[in-house]
C-alpha positions in Angstrom: -25.3 69.8 27.7 -25.3 67.6 24.7 -23.6 64.2 24.7 -22.4 62.7 21.5 -21.2 59.2 21.2 -18.3 59.2 18.7 -17.9 55.4 18.9 -20.0 53.4 16.6 -20.6 50.2 18.5 -22.6 47.3 17.1 -26.1 46.5 18.2 -27.0 42.9 18.5 -30.4 41.8 17.0 -31.9 38.3 17.4 -33.3 36.7 14.3 -36.4 34.5 14.4 -35.1 30.9 14.8 -32.1 31.8 17.0 -29.4 33.6 15.1 -27.9 36.9 16.2 -26.5 39.6 14.0 -24.4 42.5 15.2 -25.0 45.7 13.1 -23.9 49.3 13.1 -25.0 52.2 10.9 -22.6 53.9 8.5 -21.1 57.2 9.3 -20.7 60.2 7.0 -16.9 59.7 7.2 -17.3 56.1 6.0 -19.7 57.0 3.2 -17.2 59.7 2.0 -14.4 57.1 1.9 -16.6 54.6 0.0 -17.5 57.3 -2.5 -13.9 58.2 -3.1 -13.1 54.5 -3.9 -16.2 53.8 -6.0 -17.2 57.0 -7.8 -15.1 58.5 -10.6 -15.8 61.8 -12.3 -15.7 61.5 -16.1 -15.7 64.2 -18.8 -17.0 64.0 -22.4 -17.0 66.5 -25.2 -20.0 66.4 -27.5 -21.1 68.5 -30.3 -24.5 69.9 -29.6 -26.8 71.5 -32.3 -24.1 72.3 -34.8 -21.7 73.6 -32.1 -18.3 73.2 -33.8 -16.1 73.2 -30.7 -18.3 70.8 -28.7 -19.4 71.1 -25.2 -18.0 69.7 -22.0 -20.2 67.3 -20.0 -19.2 66.0 -16.6 -20.8 63.0 -15.1 -20.0 60.5 -12.4 -19.5 56.8 -13.0 -20.2 54.7 -9.9 -19.4 51.1 -9.1 -22.6 50.4 -7.2 -21.8 46.8 -6.5 -18.5 47.7 -4.8 -20.3 50.5 -2.8 -22.8 48.0 -1.5 -20.2 45.4 -0.7 -18.1 47.9 1.2 -21.1 49.2 3.1 -22.3 45.7 4.0 -18.8 44.7 5.2 -18.8 47.7 7.6 -22.4 47.5 8.8 -22.5 43.8 9.4 -20.1 43.4 12.3 -20.7 39.9 13.6 -23.1 37.0 13.8 -23.8 33.9 15.8 -25.7 30.7 15.1 -26.1 31.1 11.3 -25.9 27.8 9.5 -25.7 26.9 5.8 -28.8 24.7 5.8 -30.7 22.3 7.9 -29.1 19.1 6.4 -25.5 20.3 6.6 -25.8 22.2 9.9 -22.5 23.8 9.2 -21.8 27.2 10.8 -21.3 30.1 8.4 -18.2 32.1 9.4 -18.7 35.9 9.5 -16.3 37.0 6.7 -16.6 39.7 4.1 -17.2 37.1 1.4 -20.0 35.5 3.4 -21.6 38.9 4.2 -21.8 39.6 0.5 -23.0 36.1 -0.4 -25.8 36.3 2.2 -26.9 39.8 1.2 -27.0 38.7 -2.5 -28.6 35.3 -2.1 -30.7 35.2 1.1 -33.9 37.4 1.0 -34.5 36.6 4.6 -31.0 37.8 5.7 -31.1 40.8 3.4 -34.5 41.9 4.6 -33.5 41.4 8.3 -30.3 43.4 7.9 -31.9 46.3 5.9 -34.9 46.5 8.4 -32.6 46.6 11.4 -30.2 49.2 9.9 -33.3 51.4 9.2 -34.4 50.9 12.8 -30.9 51.9 14.0 -30.9 55.0 11.8 -34.4 56.0 13.0 -33.2 55.7 16.6 -30.2 58.0 15.8 -32.5 60.5 14.1 -34.8 60.5 17.1 -31.9 61.0 19.5 -30.7 64.0 17.5 -34.2 65.6 17.4 -34.6 65.2 21.2 -31.2 66.7 21.8 -32.1 69.7 19.6 -35.2 70.3 21.7 -33.3 70.4 25.0 
């Protein structure tokens, strides 16, 4: 018997220094939705080597910044005890804008999030492999 969790709950990770971040990995369904919104197929006609009619070339134009922002907004679910700086000691609310700001401006935050998302992904892969063996 194989059990599959169709929910995608967050997993809470503690940062060094006391903050907590709730993360979840993206799903294929989410990735497809993001691609639909951020990638557009384009067509160009170019003359190649004296070809009078020209040839049709298809390519994809992708808004990678928007892809990243949508992915970060989904994967970063929550956080606690994150503050703007030591002097101000002002809590940072968990908003889409702040997720993007921290991923773009804080190496520490970005590295933590990417490392933990990789860890979650590896755990899912290991679960799938062990389920296949059984």
